[in-house]
C-alpha positions in Angstrom: 3.2 9.4 -12.4 6.3 7.3 -12.5 5.9 3.7 -13.5 6.0 1.1 -10.9 9.0 -1.3 -10.8 7.1 -4.2 -12.2 6.2 -2.3 -15.4 8.4 -3.0 -18.5 9.2 -0.1 -20.8 12.1 -0.5 -23.3 14.9 1.9 -22.5 13.4 3.0 -19.1 15.5 1.9 -16.1 13.6 1.8 -12.8 15.4 2.8 -9.6 16.6 -0.1 -7.5 14.6 -0.5 -4.3 17.4 0.6 -2.1 17.8 3.8 -4.2 14.0 4.4 -4.1 14.1 4.0 -0.3 17.0 6.5 0.0 15.3 9.0 -2.2 12.0 9.0 -0.3 11.7 12.2 1.8 10.6 10.5 5.0 10.7 7.2 6.8 9.1 4.2 5.1 7.1 1.7 7.2 7.6 -2.1 7.0 6.6 -5.1 9.1 8.6 -5.4 12.4 9.7 -8.9 13.3 10.4 -12.2 11.6 8.0 -14.8 10.4 4.5 -13.7 9.2 4.5 -12.4 6.6 8.2 -12.8 5.9 10.7 -10.4 4.2 9.6 -7.7 1.8 8.8 -9.4 -1.5 8.5 -6.2 -3.6 9.2 -2.5 -3.1 7.4 -0.4 -5.6 6.7 3.3 -5.7 4.9 6.2 -7.3 6.0 9.7 -8.1 4.2 12.9 -8.9 6.1 15.5 -11.1 9.3 13.5 -10.7 9.0 13.7 -6.9 8.6 10.5 -4.8 5.0 10.3 -3.7 4.5 6.8 -2.1 6.4 3.6 -1.5 4.8 0.2 -1.1 6.3 -2.8 0.6 4.5 -6.0 -0.5 4.6 -9.2 1.5 3.6 -12.6 0.1 2.3 -15.9 1.3 2.3 -18.9 -1.0 3.5 -16.7 -3.8 0.5 -14.2 -3.6 0.3 -10.8 -1.9 -1.1 -11.0 1.6 -0.1 -7.6 2.9 0.8 -4.2 1.4 2.2 -1.3 3.4 1.9 2.0 1.5 3.7 5.0 3.0 2.5 8.2 1.4 4.6 11.3 1.9 3.2 14.6 3.1 1.9 16.8 0.4 3.4 19.8 2.1 5.8 21.6 -0.3 4.1 20.0 -3.3 1.8 21.5 -5.8 -1.7 20.1 -4.9 -2.8 20.0 -8.5 -2.7 16.4 -9.8 -2.0 14.7 -6.5 -3.5 11.3 -6.2 -6.3 10.5 -3.9 -5.2 8.1 -1.1 -7.9 6.6 1.0 -9.2 3.2 2.3 -11.2 2.6 -0.9 -8.3 3.1 -3.2 -6.1 0.9 -1.1 -8.7 -1.9 -1.1 -9.3 -1.7 -4.9 -5.5 -1.9 -5.5 -5.1 -4.8 -3.1 -8.0 -6.9 -4.4 -6.9 -6.3 -8.0 -3.4 -7.5 -7.1 -4.6 -10.7 -5.5 -6.8 -11.4 -8.5 -10.0 -11.5 -6.4 -12.9 -11.2 -8.9 -15.5 -8.8 -7.7 -17.8 -9.0 -10.6 -17.8 -12.6 -12.1 -19.5 -11.5 -15.3 -16.8 -9.1 -16.2 -14.5 -10.7 -18.7 -12.4 -7.9 -20.3 -11.1 -4.9 -18.4 -12.7 -1.6 -19.6 -13.3 1.8 -18.2 -16.9 0.8 -17.4 -15.9 -2.4 -15.7 -13.1 -0.7 -13.7 -15.7 1.9 -12.6 -18.1 -0.8 -11.6 -15.5 -2.5 -9.5 -14.4 0.8 -7.9 -18.1 1.6 -7.1 -18.6 -1.9 -5.6 -15.6 -1.5 -3.3 -16.5 2.0 -2.4 -20.0 0.9 -1.3 -18.5 -1.9 0.8 -16.0 0.3 2.4 -18.5 3.2 3.0 -20.9 0.7 4.6 -18.2 -1.0 6.8 -17.7 -0.2 10.5 -14.5 1.7 11.1 -12.7 0.7 14.3 -10.1 2.7 16.2 -6.8 0.8 16.4 -3.3 1.4 17.8 -0.3 0.0 16.0 3.3 0.1 17.3 5.7 1.8 14.9 9.3 1.8 16.0 8.0 0.9 19.5 5.7 3.8 19.8 1.9 3.5 19.7 0.3 5.2 16.8 -3.5 5.6 16.6 -5.4 5.0 13.5 -8.5 3.4 12.0 -9.2 -0.1 10.6 -11.9 -0.9 8.0 -12.8 -4.5 7.2 -14.7 -5.1 4.0 -14.8 -7.8 1.2 -12.8 -10.2 3.4 -9.8 -7.8 3.5 -8.8 -4.9 5.9 -7.2 -1.5 5.6 -5.5 0.2 8.5 -4.8 3.9 8.1 -2.3 5.7 10.3 -0.8 9.2 10.5 3.0 8.9 11.1 5.6 11.6 10.9 3.3 13.8 8.8 2.8 11.0 6.3 0.0 8.5 5.8 0.6 4.8 6.2 -1.9 2.3 4.8 -1.7 -1.3 5.7 -3.9 -3.4 3.5 -4.3 -7.2 3.4 -6.0 -10.3 4.6 -7.1 -10.0 8.2 -5.0 -13.1 9.3 -1.8 -11.3 8.0 -2.6 -8.3 10.3 -3.1 -10.4 13.5 0.3 -9.5 15.0 0.8 -6.1 13.3 3.8 -4.0 14.4 5.8 -1.8 12.1 9.2 -0.2 11.9 11.2 2.1 9.7 12.7 0.4 6.7 16.5 0.4 6.3 18.6 -0.4 3.2 19.4 -3.9 4.4 15.7 -4.6 4.5 15.4 -4.3 0.7 19.0 -5.2 -0.4 17.8 -8.7 -1.4 15.4 -7.2 -4.0 
């Protein structure tokens, strides 16, 4: 997988967010409207076999992530070997690790065992949560999906233009959720 923009490797130049957006093979979802949660704070992405796989738009409140929108391309025309798993549990693990929410207080140093323990804890919470049907407006059209609330956070999963869109964050950041297609000016400030 390609490194995310925030990673630092000497001699490796990461694509600018506007270039990453242009290279992605489909539309990328971002928040529609002004105010909560504000402009895109970060635009990161992942690649598989040098092909764009996903783009994440992160929004912040008080300097901390409050909402992450991950658009995952269709796996059509890609070799299925080695493709990442994308589901509500993975999105929740990634979001909670970004916001620094400790799931296991006794864990002091990251290790494979501690990472597995955290993943299992999130999986159990997500698997035990009630999944609700939702509708979210994307580019003014209603898109049906599901919402899972667990561990004081929420994940909305939508199918849009043959892609998956995951919206993960604090429930208050999802109160007035409407999305739209990102354009270069939306990320030009990054």
